[in-house]
C-alpha positions in Angstrom: 127.1 91.8 108.4 128.1 90.5 111.8 126.1 90.0 115.0 128.1 92.8 116.6 127.1 95.2 113.7 123.5 94.2 114.1 123.4 94.8 117.8 125.2 98.1 117.5 122.7 99.3 114.8 119.7 98.1 116.9 121.1 100.0 119.9 121.6 103.2 117.9 118.0 103.0 116.5 116.5 102.3 119.9 115.3 98.9 118.9 114.1 96.4 121.5 114.4 93.2 119.4 116.3 91.9 116.3 114.8 89.1 114.1 117.0 87.2 111.7 115.6 84.8 109.1 117.2 83.4 105.9 115.8 85.2 102.8 114.7 88.3 104.7 116.6 91.4 105.8 117.5 91.8 109.4 114.4 93.2 111.1 114.3 95.5 114.1 111.4 96.1 116.4 111.4 99.9 117.1 108.6 101.2 119.3 105.5 99.4 117.9 106.7 98.7 114.4 109.1 96.4 112.5 111.8 97.8 110.2 113.9 95.9 107.7 117.6 96.8 107.8 120.1 95.9 105.1 120.1 93.2 102.4 118.4 89.8 102.6 120.4 87.3 104.8 121.5 83.9 103.5 121.1 80.7 105.4 124.9 80.5 105.6 125.0 83.9 107.3 122.4 83.0 110.0 123.9 79.6 110.6 127.4 81.0 111.0 126.1 83.6 113.4 124.1 81.0 115.4 127.1 78.6 115.7 129.3 81.5 116.8 126.9 82.4 119.6 126.0 78.9 120.7 129.6 77.5 120.5 130.8 74.1 119.3 130.1 72.4 122.7 126.3 73.2 122.6 125.9 73.0 118.8 124.8 69.3 118.9 122.1 70.3 121.5 120.7 72.8 119.0 120.8 70.2 116.2 118.9 67.8 118.3 116.3 70.2 119.8 116.2 72.7 116.9 116.1 75.6 119.4 118.2 76.9 122.2 118.1 79.8 124.6 121.1 81.8 125.7 122.3 85.2 127.0 125.3 87.1 125.8 126.8 90.6 126.1 127.4 92.0 122.6 128.8 95.5 122.0 128.2 96.3 125.7 124.5 95.2 125.4 123.1 92.3 127.4 121.1 90.2 124.9 118.6 87.3 125.4 118.8 85.1 122.3 116.5 82.3 121.0 118.1 80.4 118.1 115.5 78.4 116.2 115.0 76.3 113.1 112.3 77.4 110.7 111.1 76.5 107.2 113.8 78.8 105.7 116.7 77.5 107.9 118.3 78.8 111.1 116.8 82.0 112.5 117.2 84.1 115.7 115.1 86.3 117.9 117.3 88.6 120.0 116.0 90.8 122.8 118.2 93.8 123.8 118.0 94.1 127.5 118.5 97.3 129.5 122.0 98.1 130.6 120.7 98.8 134.1 118.9 96.5 136.5 115.3 97.9 136.5 113.3 99.1 139.5 109.6 99.5 139.9 109.9 103.3 139.3 112.1 102.9 136.2 109.7 100.4 134.7 106.9 103.0 135.2 104.9 100.5 137.3 102.5 101.6 139.9 104.1 102.2 143.4 101.7 99.6 144.9 103.8 96.9 143.3 106.6 97.7 145.7 104.5 96.1 148.4 105.2 92.7 146.7 108.9 93.2 147.5 108.4 93.8 151.2 106.7 90.4 151.9 108.4 87.9 154.1 107.1 84.7 152.5 104.6 83.4 150.0 104.3 83.0 146.2 104.1 85.9 143.8 103.3 85.1 140.2 104.1 87.5 137.4 102.2 86.6 134.3 101.5 87.8 130.8 102.1 86.8 127.1 105.6 86.4 125.7 107.4 89.7 125.4 105.2 91.5 127.9 108.1 92.4 130.3 107.6 89.7 132.9 111.4 89.2 133.4 112.0 92.9 133.8 109.3 93.1 136.5 110.8 90.1 138.3 114.2 91.8 138.2 112.7 95.0 139.5 111.1 93.2 142.5 114.5 91.6 143.3 116.3 94.9 142.9 113.8 96.6 145.3 114.8 94.0 148.0 118.5 94.3 147.1 118.4 98.1 147.7 116.4 97.9 151.0 117.0 94.7 152.9 119.8 92.3 153.9 118.4 89.0 152.5 119.8 86.0 150.8 118.4 85.9 147.2 118.8 83.0 144.8 117.7 83.4 141.2 117.2 80.3 138.9 117.0 81.3 135.2 117.4 80.1 131.7 119.2 82.1 130.6 120.3 84.8 133.2 119.0 88.1 131.8 119.9 90.8 134.4 123.1 90.5 136.3 122.6 91.9 139.8 125.3 93.7 141.8 124.7 92.8 145.5 124.0 95.9 147.6 122.3 95.2 150.9 121.4 91.6 149.9 123.5 88.6 149.1 122.6 87.4 145.7 123.4 84.1 143.9 122.4 83.6 140.3 122.3 80.2 138.7 121.7 79.4 135.0 120.1 76.2 133.9 122.5 74.1 131.7 125.5 76.0 132.9 125.3 75.9 136.7 122.6 73.2 137.3 121.2 70.5 135.0 117.5 71.3 135.6 115.1 73.6 137.4 114.0 70.7 139.5 117.6 70.0 140.7 118.1 73.7 141.3 115.0 74.1 143.5 115.9 71.0 145.5 119.5 72.4 146.0 118.1 75.8 146.9 116.3 74.4 149.9 119.7 73.5 151.3 121.3 76.9 150.6 119.6 79.0 153.3 117.6 81.3 151.0 115.2 84.1 152.0 114.1 84.8 148.5 113.9 82.6 145.4 113.3 83.8 141.8 112.2 81.1 139.4 112.6 82.4 135.9 109.8 80.4 134.4 107.6 77.5 135.5 107.0 75.1 132.6 106.6 71.6 134.1 104.3 70.4 136.9 107.4 69.2 138.8 108.8 72.8 138.8 105.4 74.1 139.9 105.2 71.6 142.7 108.7 72.4 144.1 108.0 76.1 143.7 104.8 75.8 145.7 106.6 73.7 148.4 109.3 76.4 148.7 106.7 79.1 149.2 105.0 77.0 152.0 108.2 76.6 154.0 108.7 80.3 154.9 110.4 81.6 151.7 109.4 84.4 149.4 109.2 83.0 145.9 108.8 84.9 142.7 107.9 83.0 139.5 106.5 83.7 136.0 103.8 81.9 134.1 102.2 82.6 130.7 98.6 83.9 130.9 96.5 86.8 129.7 94.8 87.5 133.1 95.6 86.9 136.8 92.7 84.4 137.0 94.0 82.4 134.0 97.4 82.3 135.7 95.9 80.5 138.7 93.9 78.2 136.5 96.9 77.3 134.4 98.9 76.5 137.4 96.3 74.2 138.9 95.4 72.5 135.6 99.1 71.6 135.0 98.6 68.8 137.6 96.8 65.5 137.2 93.0 65.9 137.8 93.1 63.6 140.9 95.3 66.0 142.8 94.1 69.4 141.5 91.9 70.0 144.6 94.9 69.6 146.9 97.0 71.8 144.7 94.3 74.5 144.7 94.3 74.4 148.5 98.1 74.5 148.6 98.1 77.5 146.2 95.4 79.3 148.2 97.5 79.0 151.4 100.8 80.2 149.8 99.7 82.8 147.3 100.9 86.3 148.1 100.0 88.1 144.8 99.5 87.8 141.1 100.5 90.4 138.5 99.4 90.1 134.9 100.9 92.6 132.5 101.0 93.6 128.9 102.8 96.4 127.1 101.0 99.4 125.5 102.9 101.7 123.2 102.5 105.4 124.0 103.2 107.3 120.8 103.4 110.7 122.7 106.2 109.3 124.9 107.9 107.0 122.3 108.0 104.0 124.7 106.0 101.0 125.6 104.5 101.0 129.1 103.4 98.1 131.3 99.6 97.9 131.9 98.7 95.6 134.8 96.0 93.6 136.5 96.9 92.8 140.2 95.3 90.2 142.4 95.9 90.1 146.2 94.8 87.0 148.2 92.1 88.2 150.6 90.3 85.6 152.6 87.5 85.5 150.0 89.9 85.1 147.2 91.6 82.2 149.0 88.2 80.5 149.4 87.4 80.9 145.7 90.7 79.3 144.8 90.1 76.3 147.0 86.6 75.8 145.5 87.6 76.5 141.9 85.3 79.5 141.7 87.4 81.4 139.2 84.7 83.7 138.0 84.2 84.9 141.5 87.9 85.8 141.7 87.4 88.1 138.7 84.6 89.8 140.6 86.8 90.2 143.7 89.4 92.1 141.6 86.7 94.4 140.4 85.7 95.4 144.0 89.1 94.9 145.6 90.7 98.4 145.2 91.0 98.9 148.9 93.0 95.6 149.2 95.5 96.7 146.6 93.9 95.0 143.6 93.8 96.5 140.1 91.7 95.7 137.0 93.2 96.5 133.6 90.6 99.2 133.2 91.3 100.9 136.6 95.1 100.7 135.9 94.6 102.4 132.5 92.7 105.2 134.2 95.7 105.7 136.6 98.1 105.7 133.6 96.0 108.3 131.8 96.2 110.6 134.8 100.0 110.2 135.4 102.4 112.8 134.0 105.8 112.0 135.6 107.0 109.0 133.5 110.5 107.7 133.6 111.9 108.1 130.1 114.9 105.9 129.3 117.6 107.3 126.9 116.5 106.5 123.4 118.0 107.6 120.2 114.9 109.6 119.1 111.2 109.7 119.3 111.0 110.3 115.6 110.6 107.6 113.0 114.0 105.8 112.8 116.0 105.4 109.6 115.0 102.4 107.4 112.1 101.0 105.6 109.0 99.4 107.1 109.3 95.6 106.7 106.5 95.6 104.1 108.6 97.9 101.9 111.9 96.1 102.3 113.3 93.9 99.5 112.3 90.3 99.9 113.5 89.1 96.5 
C-alpha cells in the first residue's frame, strides 16, 4: 500500500482525513465516523512513507523534534500532513483539502462574515479547536478580497494549505521553513513589503502575537488563528500569553486594534452528509473594547448575547439560523450512504 493509493481511496470514499499508525489499519474519517481500510500497517511501512514525504534533507529535523508539518499534492489532492512519533512508531495524520479555494458561500457560513473581508484595517481572529475548519475560513476571507478588491495580500503559513490564484489582488504566499526561517522574521519582513492584508496561519508564541498586534495597529488588515472554544477565550488566551506585568498594555492594544473574532466548530448533518461550521461572532463595539481593556471578560459574553444588531452571533442564535436555512452548498462527495469498509472497532487489530 502506497501513500498515493491511500489518498486515492480516501478521495473516492469522500474522506476528510487519513490516520496511519503501526499495528493498525489505515483509518479514514468519513463524515462523522472512522473506518478501517486494509490490513494492519507495519512500522517499516509508515516510516518509509514518512521519509518519502519528508525527504532526506528534512528527515534529521523529524528525528530531532519527533514531529513535522508539511503540505503535498498527492494524486491531484492537496494534503496537509503531520508526521509524528508515537508509542508504536512513526504515524501520520493527513487532512485532504478541497481542490478549490473556498469562499464564505461554499463553506456554508453566514453572509455576515463577508463583512470581515471588506475591512480596511484591524485584527480579525478565527478561533476554534483543532480540525474545526479555521484555515478554510481564513482562506475564504482572503478569497473574498481576491475576488472583489485590488489589494496586496501576504500569507504566512506552516505549511501552505490553499494555493491562491491572484484575481483582482496581488498575492504572495510564504511558507515557514521553506521561504522564511520563522514567523517572527516573516512578520518583520512583511512590514517592508507594502502589504494591505496579512494572513498569519497560526499564532503560537507571544513574539508572533506581539508582531501581529503591531501590524494591525499600523493600518493593515490582519487575519490570524488561535485555539479556543469561545470568542472570549480567544481574547483571554491572547492576553495571557504575555508576561503578567504587560498584560494590561496588551489588553489596551488588543482593544484598539480588534476588528472581529469568529469561533467555530463543525457539526455533522446526517441529512446532508456533510459537516457544517457553527459559529460564535464577536464584533468590537465601544462597550466590548472597554470590557477588554478592563479584563471584564464575563461582560463580553453578555455583550454577544445582546449584540445581534451589531453583527454578533451566539452559538445558539447561529444554530437557529442554520435550522431555518435550506439552500446549502453541497460539495461533490462520492455518496451520502455509508461507505465501503468496516467501522474501526470492527477492523482487525491482531
